C-alpha positions as CSV (number, residue, x, y, z in Angstrom):
1,M,-9.1,3.8,1.3
2,G,-11.3,5.4,-1.2
3,K,-11.8,4.7,-4.9
4,E,-8.4,6.0,-5.9
5,D,-6.0,3.7,-7.5
6,L,-3.5,2.2,-5.1
7,T,0.1,1.3,-5.9
8,K,2.2,-1.6,-4.8
9,D,3.8,0.7,-2.2
10,D,0.4,1.7,-0.9
11,V,-0.5,-1.9,-0.4
12,A,2.8,-2.6,1.3
13,S,2.2,0.4,3.6
14,L,-1.3,-0.8,4.4
15,L,0.0,-4.3,5.3
16,D,2.6,-2.7,7.5
17,A,-0.1,-0.7,9.3
18,V,-2.3,-3.8,9.7
19,E,0.7,-5.7,11.2
20,K,1.4,-2.9,13.6
21,Q,-2.2,-2.8,14.7
22,L,-2.3,-6.6,15.2
23,N,0.9,-6.5,17.3
24,E,-0.4,-3.6,19.5
25,K,-4.0,-4.5,20.2
26,D,-5.5,-7.9,20.9
27,D,-8.9,-6.9,19.7
28,S,-7.9,-5.5,16.4
29,Y,-8.3,-8.7,14.4
30,L,-11.7,-7.8,12.9
31,H,-10.4,-4.5,11.6
32,A,-7.3,-6.2,10.2
33,M,-9.4,-8.9,8.5
34,L,-11.6,-6.2,6.9
35,A,-8.6,-4.2,5.7
36,L,-7.1,-7.4,4.1
37,D,-10.4,-8.4,2.5
38,R,-10.6,-4.9,1.0
39,V,-7.2,-5.3,-0.6
40,F,-8.0,-8.8,-1.8
41,T,-11.2,-7.8,-3.5
42,M,-10.2,-4.5,-5.1
43,P,-9.8,-4.3,-8.9
44,G,-6.3,-5.2,-9.9
45,A,-5.4,-6.9,-6.6
46,Q,-3.5,-9.6,-8.3
47,N,-1.1,-7.0,-9.8
48,L,-0.7,-5.1,-6.6
49,L,0.3,-8.0,-4.5
50,D,4.0,-8.9,-5.2
51,A,5.7,-11.9,-3.6
52,S,6.7,-9.9,-0.5
53,S,3.2,-8.5,0.0
54,R,1.6,-11.9,-0.5
55,A,3.9,-13.4,2.1
56,K,3.1,-10.7,4.6
57,A,-0.6,-11.0,3.9
58,R,-0.5,-14.8,4.4
59,E,1.4,-14.2,7.7
60,L,-1.2,-11.7,8.9
61,W,-4.1,-13.9,7.8
62,D,-2.7,-16.8,9.7
63,K,-2.2,-14.6,12.8
64,I,-5.9,-13.6,12.6
65,K,-6.9,-17.3,12.3
66,S,-4.6,-18.2,15.3
67,R,-6.8,-15.9,17.4
68,G,-9.7,-18.2,16.9
69,V,-11.4,-16.5,13.9
70,H,-12.7,-19.2,11.5
71,L,-11.7,-18.0,8.0
72,S,-11.4,-19.6,4.6
73,D,-8.0,-19.0,3.1
74,P,-8.4,-16.5,0.1
75,P,-7.0,-18.0,-3.1
76,I,-5.3,-14.6,-4.0
77,I,-2.7,-15.3,-1.3
78,F,-2.9,-19.0,-0.8
79,G,-3.6,-20.2,-4.3
């Protein structure tokens, strides 16, 4: 992801790619967490995360936490 503007579809595609990576590799949680953090902190993130994307992001975040990674829940998806 560069500095270009992302759309809701781009974010949904990114979340799908993160989910696929987490399902295929046990050691991909760090990369997944970094990708999610990038989405959560980008300008306009609130507007890019619709209800479906928020739900998927919460599911992925919880999956990362279930692997033993100690994370604080980001308000953008848990608030």
